[in-house]
C-alpha positions as CSV (number, residue, x, y, z in Angstrom):
1,X,16.3,2.7,1.1
2,X,14.8,3.3,4.8
3,X,11.7,1.2,5.8
4,X,9.3,3.6,8.5
5,X,6.4,1.5,10.5
6,X,3.7,3.6,10.5
7,X,0.1,2.8,12.8
8,X,-2.6,1.0,11.2
9,X,-1.5,-1.6,9.7
10,X,0.8,0.8,7.5
11,X,4.9,1.2,6.1
12,X,6.7,4.3,5.0
13,X,10.0,3.8,2.2
14,X,11.8,6.3,1.7
15,X,14.2,6.4,-0.9
16,X,17.0,9.1,-1.6
17,X,18.9,9.7,-5.0
18,X,21.7,12.1,-6.4
19,X,22.8,13.4,-9.5
20,X,24.6,16.1,-11.1
21,X,23.1,18.6,-13.4
22,X,25.6,19.9,-16.3
23,X,24.3,23.4,-16.6
24,X,25.8,26.5,-18.6
25,X,28.8,27.6,-16.6
26,X,28.5,25.3,-13.2
27,X,27.7,21.6,-12.3
28,X,24.8,21.9,-9.2
29,X,24.0,18.3,-7.8
30,X,20.6,17.9,-8.2
31,X,19.0,15.6,-4.7
32,X,15.6,14.1,-4.6
33,X,13.4,12.3,-1.9
34,X,10.3,11.1,-1.8
35,X,8.4,8.8,0.4
36,X,5.9,6.1,-0.3
37,X,3.1,5.5,2.5
38,X,1.1,1.5,1.6
39,X,-0.2,-0.9,3.6
40,X,1.6,-4.2,4.7
41,X,1.4,-7.1,2.6
42,X,-0.7,-9.8,4.0
43,X,-4.5,-11.5,3.2
44,X,-7.7,-8.4,3.6
45,X,-9.6,-10.4,6.5
46,X,-6.7,-9.7,9.1
47,X,-6.2,-6.9,7.6
48,X,-10.1,-5.9,8.7
49,X,-10.1,-7.8,11.9
50,X,-6.5,-6.0,13.3
51,X,-7.1,-1.8,12.0
52,X,-10.5,-1.5,11.3
53,X,-12.1,-2.7,13.7
54,X,-14.0,-5.7,12.4
55,X,-14.8,-8.3,15.2
56,X,-16.3,-11.5,13.8
57,X,-17.7,-13.3,15.8
58,X,-20.2,-10.3,16.0
59,X,-20.4,-10.7,12.0
60,X,-20.5,-14.1,11.0
61,X,-20.2,-13.8,7.2
62,X,-18.5,-15.8,5.1
63,X,-15.9,-13.5,2.9
64,X,-14.7,-16.2,1.2
65,X,-18.3,-16.5,-0.3
66,X,-18.6,-12.8,-0.9
67,X,-14.7,-11.8,-2.3
68,X,-15.8,-15.6,-5.1
69,X,-19.0,-13.6,-5.6
70,X,-17.7,-10.3,-6.1
71,X,-15.2,-11.2,-8.5
72,X,-17.1,-13.5,-10.6
73,X,-19.5,-10.0,-10.7
74,X,-16.4,-8.3,-11.9
75,X,-16.2,-11.0,-14.6
76,X,-18.6,-10.7,-16.3
77,X,-18.8,-7.0,-16.8
78,X,-15.9,-7.4,-19.3
79,X,-17.8,-9.4,-21.1
């Protein structure tokens, strides 16, 4: 598996897979390449500050309280 560092908190993983396919009269080699871009793991607030240009000094915001409220509201919708 290949790992490529992308911009703005993203990583890319590339994987190669090959196999032989038995068909009538020949045996072709099947090769597959897949690539997936993912966000680097870590706290959401750090991602926002580093990649989305969020300045916490200009917006004194209680992110922890807002996330708790968000998940509380989601829990209420399920019932």
